N, C-alpha and C positions, 0 to 999 in steps of 0.2 A: 117436345124435347125435355127430358128430365135433367136434373142437375148433374148426374153422373155422365150422361151423354154429352152434355156441354163441356165438362172437364175432360172427357176422353177426346172430344173433338179438338180441344185446345192443344193436346199433345200430338194428335194425328196430323194437324195442320201447322205444326210448330215452325216449319220452314217454308210455308206457303204464303206468298203475298197476294196471289190472285184470288179474286172472289170477294165475298162479303161475309161479315159476321154479325149476327144479330146481338142485341144487348145481352141476352143470357149467355151467349158464347164468350162475351167479354167479362161480365161481372161475376159469374160463377167461378172462373179461374182466379180472379182477383181475390175473392173471398177465401177459396180453398188455399191458395198460395200464402195468403196472410196468416191463416190458421196454422198451416204447416210451418211457416217461419216462427210463429209464436211458440209452437210446440218444440221446435228445434232449439229455440232460445232458452226455454225452460229446462229441457233435458241437458243441454250443454252447459248451462249455469251450474247444475249439480256436478257435471263432469269437471268443470273448472275448479269448483270448490274441493272436490275429491283429490284433484291433482295439486292442490296447494296454491292456486292462483287466487289472489285476494279479490273481493268484490267491492271494496271501498275505494272509489276513484280518488278521493281527496286525502287519503292517508299518506303520511310522509314517506313511509318505506316503499310505497308504490312507485314513486318517482324514479327510484334506482332500478326498479324491475319492470319497466314498461316493455311489454312484449306484444307483438301482433301475431304471435304464433300460438296463442291460447286456442284450445280446441273449439271454443265457441266462435272465435273470429274466423278460424279456418272453415268451419261448417257453414257459417253465415256467408262467407265469401264464395264458397263452392255453390251453395244454393242460389245466390244472386247471379252467378255466372250461368248456371243451368237455365234460369228464367229469363236471361237477357234477350235472346233472340225470339223465343216464343211469345214473350210479352210484347215485343215490338211488332211482330207479324200479326198478332191478334188485334192490336190497336190499329194497325194499318188496314186490316180488313174491316174493322168497325167503322173507321172513317170512310172507307169506300162504300159502306152501306148507306151512309148519309150523303153520298156523292161528292166526297172530298178526296183528293189524291192521297193515297196511303203513305207516300213519302213524308207527309207532314207529321207522321208519328215520330220522326226523328227529333222534332222540336222538344217535346218533353223528355225524351230519352237522353239526348245529348245536350240539352239546354243547361243543365246543372254543371256539366264539365266545362262548357264554353264560358259560363258565368264565372266559375272559379278561376279559370285561366285568365280571363279578362281582369278580374280583381287583382290577381297576382301581378300581371303585367302592368296594370295601372298603378299599383302600389310601388313596384320597382321603378317605374318611370318618375313617379313623384319623388322618391328618395334620391334618384340620380340627379334630378334637377335641383335638389337641395331644399325644396320648399314643402316638404311633406308635413302636413299637420294632421293630427288625429281627426279633426272634424272633417277634413276632406276625405279621408279614408272611410269614416263612418257614413258620410253622404253617399259615397260610391257603393258601399255595402247595402245601405238602405234602398237605393235605386235598384240594385241587383235583386234584392229580396222582393221588392214591389213587382218587378217584372216577372219574377218566378211565380209569385202568387197569382198574378193576372193570367199568365199562361196556364197555370194549373186550373184556374176556374174555367177558362175557355175550353180546355180539353175535357174537363169534367162534364160540362154542358154537352160537348160533342158526343161523348160516350153515352149520355143519357137520352139524347134525341132518338126518336123512332126512325127507322130506316125508310128510304124512299119506297113507296109501294110500287110493285112491278119491277121489271128489269131496268137496270141503268147501265152505263158504259163499263161497269166493273163486274157485271154478272146478273144472274137471276136473283129474284127476291127470295131470301132464305125463309121467309114466312109465308110464301105464296099459298101453301096448303092450309094455313091457319087464318088468313085474313077473310073475314066474312063478306067483305065487299069486293073481293078479288073476282074479276070476271074476264070475259074475252077481250076487253079493251086493253088489258095489261099484257096479254100474251103476244109473243111475236111469231 
């Protein structure tokens, strides 16, 4: 499978949770989509400057003109929404290749949202109880960051592991024609 075939398969299977995805089917789209995001960021940074949006975040006059409707923010948001479901489904298929239920792909995709909501609710409850100290909030944020890092490392390892040779409960081995040791014992 070439890199372009892997990227094409990413979009062809964008809404498909069934089956398995090999490492190349996962990592090539990650690379290409990151490069596309960088290119969009660079292009729309020039568009922002041409339209008069400042680039200095810490400038005093920026505080009065904070806007989430800059072209770069809109383009970045649209690209992120376009990638949301396909990136979830390819991770689900990648997890199924190593014999883990694909619904576990929700953890890294929704974990950040749940963490932020938990931190906000925790901070609100501390303030309502009247005993909100900055150190308590920092500890909560530190624990949330630590959990996010650990989850990120675990899922990085999951996406790097080679798939189970032969068929598993999620489908046929996507590398069955490429494994040199693939023989009749794996065929059903």
